N, C-alpha and C positions, 0 to 999 in steps of 0.2 A: 484482546481485541475489543472488548466492551468499552474501553476508554477512547476509542477512535470515533471521529465523526464519519458520516457516510462518505463524504468527500475523501477523507484519508483512506478509508477502506477501499474505495474504488480505485484510488491511486495505486494501492498495493496490488490489486487485481490486474490493472493495466501493466504495471511494471513486471509482474510475474509472467504475463503472457508475452510481453515484448522484450524483456530482459533489461531495459533501461528506459529512462525518460529524458528527453533532450529538448532544448530550445524553449524553456519555460520562461514566460514573461512575468512582469510585475502584476500583482493583484492578490486575490485571496488565496491563490495556490501556494505562494511562498510560506505563509505562516503554517499551513497544513504540512508542507514538506519539512519545515524546520522541526515541527513537533514529531514527525515520523523519525527524523534523524535523532533527535534528543532521546527518543524512546527505543532506539536501536532497530527499528524496522527497515530503514533504508540508510544508505550513505551516499555522499556526494563526492565527486572528483572534479577538479577544475580542468577544463579542456584547453582554453586558449586565453585565459585572463578575463574574458567577458562571459564565457559560457560554462555552466556546470552540467555534469552528467550525473544522473541519479540512478542507483542500482539497489535492488532489494537484497536484504541480508537473509541469512538462514532463519533468524528469528521472525522476520517478516513472512517468509515462506511457511514456517511452522504455524504461525498464527492464522494464515489463510487456510491451511489444511484443517485446523481445529474448527475454524468458523464454518468451513464447507461441511464437515461432519455434522455439526450442529444444524446447519440449514437442511441437510439431507434428512436428519432425524425428524425435524419438525415437519418437513414436506411429506415424508413417508407416513408419519403418524396421522397427519391431516387427511391424506388421501385414502387411508384405510378406514376412516370413520364413515 
């Protein structure tokens, strides 16, 4: 997960919470989504020829859990000092 930008990481969190990402328009989001696809964190499905639906993969979920454990360990350590 260290190879992800904060935008890509946040996309994974949103997709995990909502199950999918729909109605994404052109802009900086598409390159981030494509890199997540290329790295196996998410996949896309065509809905109607114009619209794609994006879903998180097991690799994406696993990466989020590892990241969350790391965040918790840092927070716990910092709060105990």
